[in-house]
N, C-alpha and C positions, 0 to 999 in steps of 0.2 A: 104472711097470713092475711087471706082474703078476710075483711070486716063485714058483717051483714047487720045492714042499716033499711029498717022496714022492709026484711025480706028481701033485701035485695044486695049485692056485692059490691063493695066501691072497690072503683078501677084505681086507686092510687099504687096499689103493690103491680097490678099490672103494667100501668105506665113507669112506674121506678123497672121494672124487670124490662122494659122495650127500653129506654133509658140507658140502661148498663148493657142490653146487647147492642145498640148503635155505638156506645165507646169502646165496649171490645171490638164491631167489627172497623173501628176508625183506628185503632191502637193496633191490630192485627194487618189493616190495609198501609199502615205507615212502614210496614218492617222492609223489608229485603222482598221482592218480587220472588214468587214460590217458584219459579223455573230457573232462578240462580242460585239455588239452596243444594249444594252438595251435598251436605249431611240430613239426612231425615231429622238426627237430634237435635238439630235446629228450627225445626218444626214447632211453632208456639200457637196453642199447646198440641201436646203430643196423643192426636186421635185416631180413629180407622178414619174419620172423615177427611182431617188435612190431611195426613198423609198421603190420601188418595188422591186429593187436589194437588197436593204438590207433585207425583211423579204424573198427574195428566200433565199439568201444566211443561215439565221437564219433557214430555213424550210428544206435546204437540211442539215444541220447540226442536227437536230431533235431538233430544237428548235422554240415549238411551240407559245409561249407568248412574247409579245412585246409592253413594254410603248409606248405611244403616246399623251404625256402629261398627261392630265386628263383621258385619256381613255384608255383602255388594248386591243389591239389587239391580235385576239386567230385564229388561223390559224388552219383547222380541220386537224388533223394528218392520217383520216380515214384508222386505224390501232389501235388495244391497245397497249396500253401503261402502265403496271399496275403500275410501279415503279412511275409514275407523279403524282397518285393518291391514295397513300396509306396514312393508317390513321399516320403513323410515320412521312410522309413530312407537314401531317397537324398540326399534334403536334410541328413540329420544326418551322413552320412559327407562332402558334399562341402564342410559349413560346420566340420566338425571340423580343433583345429590341426596333430594328427597324426593321422590316420586308421591310419596302422600298430596304433595304441596299440588301437584299436577291434577288435570280434572280427572273425576272418577273413571276407571276404565279396568277390566279382566287384567289387563298387563301390569297394571299397581300391585293386583294380587300376586300376580307371576313372579312380577320384579322382589315383592315381600316376601315370597317362597323362595324364591333364588337365594337372596342374602341372607335370608336364616339359614338358608343350606349350608352359605359362604363362611358362615361367622367361624373366626381363626379360635376364639375361645373355646366355644362348646358349640360345635356341629349338632343340630337337632334336624331329624327327620321331620320334614314336613311334608301336608298330604291337604288336597283341596277338594271340597265336596263339592260338587254341582247337581242341585236337585230341581225339583219344580215338574209340574203338570208336562203330561203329554203334549208335545207343540209347544212349549216354550221355548227352546232355543236350548238345550242340553246340548245336545250334540254339535252343533254349532262351534256354542262355548268353548267343549272340550278340545274340537278342531284347532281354534284359533289357540288356544293354550298352548297345545302342543307344536304349533307353529313357533309361539315365542320362544317357546324352552330350542327349539330346533336352532333356531337365531342366534340365542344369546348365550347359549352354553357352547355353543362348537367354536371353539377360540383356541387353538391348537396352536401350539409352539414350534413343531417340527413339522417336515413335508408329508411325513408317517402318518403322525397323528390328525394331520389334515385331511389326510384321505381318508381314514378312519372314521374322522368325526363329520366329514361328506355324507360318508355310506349310511352313517347309523342316522345322520339327520334325515335323508331321503328315504331310508327305511318306515322313520316314524311318520314321516308322512305321507308313506302311499299305503301305512296299515288302515287311516280309516278311510279311505275307499273300498279296499277290501273287505272291511268289517261290515259298512255299509251294505254291499251288495249282498253278501252272506246273510246279513242278520238283521237288518232293516226292511221294512215293509210298510205300505201304505194300509194306514187304520180309518174309520173313522172320524178321529182328530187333526190327525197328522198325517202327511204325505210322506213322510221320512220319519215313522216311528220306530224307535230302536226296542227290537223284541229281544233286548236280552241288556244284561248290564258289563260294563267291564272297569277295571281298576288298573290302568295303567302307574308302571313304576319306572321313574327314569332313572336311570344310573350314573352317579356323578362319581370321579376319582376326587382323589385330593388334591389335584390341582384343579377341580370344578369344574371340569369339563364330562360331557356326557360320553359314556363309554359303552351303554346300553340301555336295553328297556325290557320291562318284562309284561305282558299282557293276561290278566288273568279275568275270565267271564265267568258269567253268573245266569242259570237259568235261560237257556236260549227256547226261546219258544218252536221245540221241533212240533208241535202238534199242528202249526201252519202250513207246514208241508202237504200234510192233506185234507186238514179243514180249512177252511177260510168264509167268510162271512159274505154275503152276495153282494155286498156292497165296498168289499176291503180287495186288496191284493194281496198275492203270494208274496213270497223274499222278492227284492229288485232282481236275483240273480236269474233266476228263470226269466224274468222280460227281455233283460239284456241280452241273450243269448238267442232267444227269438225274434229279436230286431237288429240287433248289432253282427249276425254271423253273416260271412260270408256264403257264394252260389256253393262252394265247394265245400264247404262246413254245414251246411243245410243239407247239402246231399250226404254226409258221411255221418249225419248227427242225425240223421232222417226227421228233419223239421222241414216241409214244403211251408209255402207262402201261404196262409191262411188258414193253416192246420189248427184244430179247435182240443184243446186239453181240457180234462176236468179241472186240474189243481190248477189252471192260470186261468183264473178269473176275471173280467173286465182288461182283456189284452189292446182294446181301442184305448185305453187312457195312456196318455206320453208325458211322463213327468221328466224332470231335470236330472233325475237320478239313472235314468236309463240312458248310461252311458256304459257300452261296452269296453271301447277302446279304454279307456281311462283306465277301468278294473284289469283289461291284461296288462298295461305296462306297469299298473302298481303293482300287480303280482309278478313280473317279471324281475322288479326293484328289490322285488322281498326275495327273489331267488328262487321263485318256481319257475322251471325252464318251460319252452314252447312244449314238449310234449308229457310233460306232466300238468300242464295247462289244459292239453287236448284229452286228455286221460280223464280230468276234472267234470271238464264240458261236456264229455261224454256221458259219464255219468250222470250228470244232472237232467238231461235230455231221456237218458233211460228211466229216470223218476217220472219224468211226465209221462212217457209213456207207458208207466208201469200205474198210474193212476187212471187210464183209460181202460182198465181192465174190471170188466164188471161179470158179478156172478148172478148165476140164475137156479135157484133153490129147484131141487131135483124132486121134492116132495116125498123122499125116501130116506131117511135119516140113515140106513147102511151103505147109502150109493152117495158120493162126493159133489159138490154141485159143480154146473158146468160153465164152463167159460165163455160168454157172448160175443166177446170178437178174439177169435183166435191170432190175429194180424197183432194188436197191441202187445200177448203172450212173447211170439216170435219177435217184436222191434226191442222191446225191452230187453230179453234174454241176451239178444243180438249184441247191444248196445253196454250191458252191465258184464258182458262175456260169461254169462252164465248157462248150463246147460239146459234147454227148454224144458224137459220134461220134469226134473229135479227140480225145477224154478215152479212149475205148476204144481206138482205134487204136495208141496213145503206148503204151497198156500192152502191148500184145500183139504188135507189130511194131517193131523195132530196124532204126535207121538208122545206115548205113557209108557213111564216106566213104573212098576209097581211090586212090590213082595220084597222077599229076601234075595231071591233070585235075580232081582232085577228085571222082570218080562216085559220087556216091550208089545205092546198093545197099537193098533191104529185105528185111529177114530175118526171118521168123517166130519168133518166140521160144519156148521152151519151158514147161511150166508152171510148173516152177522159175524161171524166167524170168521171168516174168510175175508170178508173186507178189512178187519181188525189185523189180522196179519198182514195183508197186503200195506196197511197203513205204517204198520209198525216196521215191515222192512225199509220202507221209506225213510222213516225218519230216523232209522238207525244207520242209515248208509249217510245221509247228509249229514248227522251229527259229527261223524267221523272224516266228512270230507274237509281237505285243510284250505278252509275260507274263515273257520270262525276257530280254528286252532292250529300250533304248528306242531306237527307231530315229531319228534324224537328221532324218529325211526328213517325218516323220509331222507333220502342223497343229498338235497339240497339245503338240511338244516346243519349250519354250522355258527360256531361264535366268530367275534360278535354278531347279534342280530337279535330281531325279539325273541324273547322266551317265555312260555309258558311255564305260570304259577311257581314262579322262583319266591322262595321261603324269604321274608320279610330280612330276616338276620343274615343274609349273605349279602346285600345291600348295605356298606358302610353308609354312603349319603343318599339320601330314598327322597325326591319330590312323587308324592304320589298322587295321580288324575284319577277321580270318582267321577264315572258317568252313570247314572243307575236310571232305571226305566220309571217315568213319573205315575204319579197317581192314576188308576183306573176307573172310570165306571161308565158301563156301555149297557147295552138294555139287556144282554145276556153275558153275566160273566161268569166264570168258572174256575181251574184249579189256579191257571196262568194269572188270572186277573189277584183273585189271593193271594200268591206267592209275590206277585209285585207290590201292591199296598202292604203286604207285612215287611218288606224290607223296606219303603217308604215310613212304616211306622218305626220301625229299626235304628234307621238313619235320623229321623225326629227325635227319637230318645234320647240318641246318642249326641244331638245338637244340646236338645234340653237339660242331660246330664253334665255335657261338658260345658257349658258355659251358663246358661239360667242357673239351675241347681248350684253348681258345685261354686261359681262366681261369689252366690250368694252365702252357702256354706261358710266357704274361706274367710269372708268378711267376719260372720260370727265367732271362727275358731280362732283368729288373729285379734279377735277384741274391736273391733271397729264396731263404733256404733252405726248400726244400719238397721233401716224399716225394711222388712222384705218386700216385694213386688210379687203379685201373685201371678201365675203365668198358668197355662194349659198343659198340663202332666197327662202326656199320652200310656201312662204303665197299664191302667186298666185296661186298656184297649188290646196292649200287649197280653197281659195275665189271660185274656180270655182267648188269642189267639195260640202262644206258648206254654202258657203257664202250666203249672205241676200240682197236683198230678192230672186233671182233667183240664182238655183244653180243645178246642176246636181239631187241631192237629191231630193231639193224639186219641181223639176220637175217629178221627179220618184213618190213620195208621192200625189203631186196632179193626176197621172195617177190614182193612189189608189183611189182616192175616187171619182172618175167621175164614174157612172154607166153606165158606158158601156164597150163595148169590147177592149182590148188594143190591140194598132197594133204597129209590132217591127218598120215597116217604119215612121208610124208617130212620134213614139217616137224619130226615131234617126231626124226626121226633127225637130222637138222641140225643142230638145237641141242643134242642129246646129247653130239654127237661132235665141236663144235666148241667148245663149254664144258664139255668133261670136266674139266677143271683146277679147275673150280670149286668151292671146297669149299660153295657156298651154293646149289648145284644139286643138286636127290635127284631117285634114280628109284624109280618106283611099277609094277615089273614085272606084278602083279598086275591092271593097273589093265585091263578089256577096251575101254577106249577109247584111242586118242592124245595123251598128255598131257605135261606135265614139273609137276616139283615144284623150287618156288621156296623156301628158307629165309629166310624176313623176320624182320627183329627183333621181330616178334611172334606169331611163330609160320609154321610151313611150309603155305602154300598148292599146289594142286592145280590147273593150268589145261590145261583140254582145246585143242588144237588146232584142231579141228573146226570152220569157219569163220571162224576169228581171222584168215586172211589177206582173206577179204571184206569183213569188217567194219573191219577195217583200211586198204582201200582207199575207202571210204565213195564209190562212183560216184557220179556224177550225171550219168546220159543228158542230152545238150543239148535232146533234144528234149523230156524233162519240164518244161525252164526257159524252152524257146519256147511251152508250153501253158498256162503259169501266167500268161506273159506276155499269153494271149490272153484273160483272166479280164474279166469287167465287173463283178467288184466292186470298189467301191473302195481297200479296203484290199491288196486283194492286188495291184491296180495299182501302189500305192506300194513294196510290198515286195520288189517283182518288176519293176523299170523295163527298158523295151527298151532298154538302153544298148547302141550298137556295140561299144566297148571290149570290153565284157564279153563280148557274141558272140563276139569273136574270140579272147579268151582261153578260153573255153569250146570253142571248135571248133579247136583246132591242126590244123596240116597233117599228115599223115605224116611227112613228112620234116625239121621242125622242131618233132618233139613236148618240149612241156616236162616235165620234171621232176615225179613224180605228188607232190601232196602229201597226204601221208598222215595218218590220225587222229594216230600216236603224234608224229608230226613237228610238226604243230600244237601237240598237248598238252604236248611237252617245250621248243618254243619260248614257250610262254604259261608254263609252269611255270619256264624260266629266268628272265621277264620277271618273275613274281610275286617270287622269290628276290633277284633285283637290288633292288627296294620294298623290302624286309623288309631287306637286308642295309643300305641305306640308311637305317635307322630302328633305334632302341632297341628289343628284342624283350622283351616280358612273355608269359608262358606261364600257361595253365589245361588242363589236365590234367583232361579227364571221365571219371571211371570209373562203369561200369555195374554195380553191384549183383549184380544176374542178369539173366537173359536172357530171364525169364517175364515180367519187367516188374512184379514185385508189388513195394508198399511193405511197408517195414521186414524185409525179406529179403535178406542178405547172405551169397553162396554165396563161401566162400574161396577155391577152386580158382581159380573163374572171375576174382576180386578179383585174385589172388596173380599169375597170369599176364599179368596187365593193367601188375600195379607192375612185374614184372621186364622186362617187354617194355620200357617207356617210360624204362627207367633211372633209377626214381627212387630207389632207395638209391643210388646213386652221386652224385646230385643233392644229397642228402641231407650224404652223409660229405664232400664237397666245400664245400659249403656252411657246417656246423658246422666244419671243419677250416682253411677257408679265408678269405679275407677280401674279403667280398662289396662293398665300399666302396673305391674305387680314385679318386684327384684328385690332379689335374696339382700341381707343386709350386707355382705362380703361382697357381691358381685357392685350394689351401689358404691360401698365405700373404694373399690378398686378403682372404681370407672371416675368417682366423682371426690376423691378426694384431696385435689389440684384445688378445687373451690376454696378450700381451708385459707388459701394464700390471698383471697380477698378479703377475709373478716380476720381482723389483728385480734390476736389472742391476748386476755391478760395473763401474766403470769400466773402460776398456781400458786393459791393460799398454803403455806406450809401448814397451817393450822387443819384444812379441810382434811378429811379422809380420803385418801385414794381409790380411786376404782378398783384396784385389784389388790383392797386390804381384805383380810378375810380367806381370801382365794390363793390356792398355790400356784406356782406361776404354770404355765402352759395347761392350766384346768379349762372345760369349757366353760363354766361360768366366769374366769376372766377372762377369757376371749372374745367373751360375750359383753360383757362389761364395757372392754378396749372399744369393740363394733358401736357401742352406744353411744359412746362419748365421742368417737369421732363423726356417728352421726348427726348427735346435736350440734356439733361443730359446724356441720356442713350444710344443715337446716339453717342455720342463723345468717348464713348467706343470702337466703332468699330474698328477706326484705332491701337487701342492698343490692340483689340484680333487680326484682321489681322496680326501685326507684331508677334503674340506671337504664332499665330500655326505654326507648325513647316515646314509642308509642303508650306508654302506661297511663292511664288518666290519674290525676291527683289523689282523688279518693278511693284509688282501685282496694278491692277485696285480696287478701292477700291470699297466693296461689295454694289451692288445696293438695295438700298432702298429708297422711297419717304414716306413724310408725308402729306397723303391728309386731307381733311377738317378734318374728321370724324373716318379716319381708316388709317391704317398705311401699306404701301403697299413693296414687297419685295419678295426675289426668294426662292429657296430652298435653294442655296449656304448662301442666307445670315443666314434663320433661322435655317440652321446648325450651322453656325456661335453664331448666338445667344445661341443656344441651348449649345453649348460647353462652351461658357463663363460662361453661368448661372451653368451649372454643376461643372466649375473651383470653382465660390464663393462658391456655397453649400460646395462644396469639402472643402476650406478653412474652411468656420463655422464647418463644419462639425470635421474638424481636430483642430480646439480651442475647440470645445464643448469635443470633445474627449481628449487634451490635461489637460485643466482644470478638466474633471473628472479623469483620473489619478492621478494627481496633488492630488486632494483631496482623491484618494483612499490611494496614499502612504502617504500621510498624516495621514490619518486614521490607514494605519497599522506601522506606524513608534509610532504613541503615543499608539498602544496597546501593540507594542512589546515593549516599555518603562513600559509600566504597568506593563507587564508579564515577564520582568527582575527582577524589583522591588519586585512584588508578591513572584517568585522567590527565590531571594535573600533572604528574609525577613522569608520563610518557612525553606531554608537550614542552615539560622544563627539560626532560630530556635531549628531546628533538633540536632545541631554541639554543641549547649551549652546543649542539653538534653542529646546527646551521652556524651559529656564532663563528663556532672554533674553523669553520671551514672559511668564512670570510675574515676570519683574521689570520688564517694559513697564508690567504691569496692574498690581501691586503700586505702582507709581510715580504712577499714574496715580489709584488708590485715595486713595494717602496724599495727593497734593494735593489731589485733591478735598476730604478731611477735615481739614486745615490749614488750605484757604480757609472751609469751615462751620467751624471751630473758631474763626478768627476774626474772621469775620463774628459770629458769636455774641457772640465777647469783645467785640468792639465794640459791639454794640447795648447790651449789659448797662452797661458803663462809662458809656455814655453815658447812659443813666435812670439810675444813681445817683449821677452826679456832678452832678444838679441839674436835672432835665429838670424843668419846671414842667406842673403836669396844667392844660392848658387849658379842660376843662371843670368845674372845680371847683364854681364859684360855680351852676353849671346844677342844677336839680332833679335827685335820681336818678330812672333810668327803670328799665324791667325789662329782662331781661339780654337777651331778644329783641329788642329796640328799639336794640339797637348792633347791628349785625352786623362780625363783625371782618373788619379790613382783607383785601383780595385777596394780600399777602405774607404778612403772617399765617398764612393758608389755606395758600398753599403750602409753608409753613416747617413745617405741623405735618402735611401730608402727606408732605414729605421725611422729616421724623422718623420717622412711621410706615413708611413704606419701606426706612429705613436700620438700623431696631431691631439685628438681628443682627450688622450690622458695628460699630455703635456699641457692643454690648456686648461684642463681643473686644476692641476697643480699651481699654474702660474696663477690663477684667479684664487690659492689659498690664499688664508691668511698667514700663515708660516710657509718657509719652504725657501727655494732658492731666491734671492735676490739681486738685484742688479743687472748687470749685462746679460748673465746667463738666463736670468727670467725673462728678459725682451728678447732674448735670442729666439725662447722657447715659444714664446707667444707669436711671433712671426713667423717659424717656420712651422709651425702647428696651422695657422689660417688658411694656408695653400688657398688665397686668392686668384680666382682666373683673370689673365691679362688681360680679354674684351667685356671684363666687366662693368656696366655702367657705375656700378660703385666701387669701382677698386680703383689702383691708383694707375694713375698713366703717368708717360714722360715726355714731354714735347720738347725736342731741341732742333737747332738749326744747322746743327752738324754734320758730316757726313758717317758718322758711324751711328747716324739713328737707321743704318739699314742694320746697322748688324746687331739690335736688341739692345736693351738695356745698358748701359757705359759701368765701369766700373766705379767703385766709391774711391779708386784711387785717380780717376781722371779727373779733367777739369770740369766744373760745376757748370752744367747747362741747364737753365730757364732757372727755375725755381726748384731746385733740389738742395736738399739740406743732410749732410751726413751727422749720423749718430753716434760716429766712432771716428778717433783719429787713426786708427790703424788695423786694418783685419785681422784677425786672429788667421785668418785661414789661410791655408798657401794657396797660389793659383787665383787668387781673388780678384785680378784685373781682368782674367780671361771668363767669359759666359758662354757655355755651347748653345747649339740651336736651341729654340725655345719650342716648347710643346705648347700645343694648343690648349687653353685652360688648366694649366697646371704649375707650379713653381719649378724654378731652375736653380733656382739660388737663392741665397740667401741676401742677398743686392734687393732683389724685389721687394721682399719683405720688411725690411728697414726702412723705406719710404713712410711719410705720414700718411694719413690718410685722409686727405683732403684732392679735391679736384684741382692739377694744375690747369693756370692759364695760358694762353699763347705768349711767349716772348717775344 
């Protein structure tokens, strides 16, 4: 408080506030830069100004998506960013274990929705609500989300399902250009403004594959076909056929170059959406063949020529108005395949049925009525063309494909995508803007009721200590628009039921007088035109009452329907069948007149049906923000963005998300998922004196089950301090994780959920390690057992093989030994027989030449055997045991086979004449240094030596010599 000193205030408090502001700026400046904050709940403090500065910093850094608690804020970049929506990035977000850890993106919301649908425990239908002002980028966001679902959900397991998935994916992607061509237009605030609302239901089967889609449209702005502002354009499809048609098609559709049409303003403006070939190709992929396309474009050309029909006032009420251009009537009738005279008569003459006899009266219409009937005919034809809806009666309509208005209970797994028109406020606002803003009010109330209000009320019901956050509740504005018994909609419908001409001033007076007590109804007394002001959540809008009742009636004269049933065009015959029941409904009698079904009533019913679908799903929110109204890149107007943030209640959402508990899990689900954490907390043995949790309750009662669940919950929650202490990044004095156990649910933050998931993963890892250790131990034991068995088998086989080998060697050695012994015995026997007195039978005969006495056959065989067995004999001769004495020496010299001419061999040098005949006999006289080793040769004819062979042994006399070189005698 300022102090007064001599009439002046001291500046101490001002200086203190200034220093406090500087400290706060220094504190805030020391935080993380604003463009690095991915979640607005981390902004400190949370105010409109700080949130705006954070969004501006991120927008400058080309970061267009930011989390705001349960909502994703999307800023329109107003420039192409291809790498931001590439298929590779889609697969990255789809394959990420935790997509929320990645940068904020619309793919994060799409993946979270898809994973919630894929939940095996309890599949829950999901929905994504894309909201924002006109031009904020809702259509582009919906298009990217549809591409994301087409990429990640089309994962077939067979070739047939692969073809079906590809076909569904292509049709889903091609539905966008068709609906945008027939339902979008260029307005004052957006070049591609959606003039309708659509709810896209993506159907998934049990295998989480995309099997179909349903598109439900809301409140197509049919008035734009026949009425456009001077600075706006008609629907894109009219400009596409005028600019993209070929020469033959122009000739067929009567669209010459430079032709002017009243319902085609600003044809010189060229937009990116004027792509006729893309629309035709997309229609072809949707199943609309070329002949059907030709019929559709021919009917659209007929509507353009129908708009050129002008009527001149005849001046006489009994005479019909005269057409100013007969060529436009003729061309329109030709293109729509209608008879020219009935067409002109239906537009100018009104048929009235009155009385009990249903007498028919024909009354000429005024000029204004003729224009109204002409516009009604155009709107009726355009609303039924297969651009905004797929008619079930068309021959190209078959399943699976995009289906119209399918009930939500038919789809077991649903991922809904709601793209609605944004909040609009133009200089001239009529019934279309009232319905659009009414739909935005309902969706804002759904968000408030689902998240802001329901979350806080749930805290109170569950017994949590919670200080309620004040938020902007728009229920008062909804009561003004749709309340009962009196509201703006009820007053407009009542004016439609009254059988009297409507007055704009009178309607304004009724609304202001009947709803004067509503705080959301404003007054603009300076307006020259009758109007009323509604204070919406996004701002005040002034609605003109002129023409409001007529648009709400949306009358369809029965003669117009009968006229279209007379068309020879195949498409119009299908769209307007001659149904007797429909005819009786269109022409009710005067006494039993059915209540008029107005535009507001139909729109309100469809909106209630949409909200029922949304309430049966888990909603996700994407708030699209328009940085500037000019559509310029890298430009953010603070005032415009600030108004949008304030209108959508973003700051209140951030407050509740930051201070509340966004994670709510039931007791049973919590215990089922985190019961394994009890392994980390050693439980003390129960005290036998303490009362049991089930004491006082019967077994199986709800109280006993709840008590058991609470005991398990307490055991699980007691593990949180241990988990926090085990966290590496946790500081020493960290506060415990905020978690509260309510009456039926457990409330916690994202940090607590992450901590529990980390502990659960740790327990599962320990269990997995135990299982792996046991399995590896079992495998090692099995391997060791098999190894020992293999070693035993191998040892047995090797032992058997060794024994068999030794047996073979032993048998061979036995044979050799037996043969050697037999030969030795035989040789010993022969030697002893000769030495013991064998007389020489041929001693008396004269000596012959050695060549005249051939050796006997037995001696030749014996010499051949000795020659062949000399290695074996050498071995046996050198052995430690065996033959001794003379037989051994005989074997040694027999096996040597020393060559005669060898340098190391034995040579005999003699001076006698017997030197010419070879080696002398051992019985001959000694010649040189010859030493005899035996006194008498055991062999017969030892004194005779045959002709010696070179390098071979010819007798035993040669090997009996000692091994030394003889000198010359």
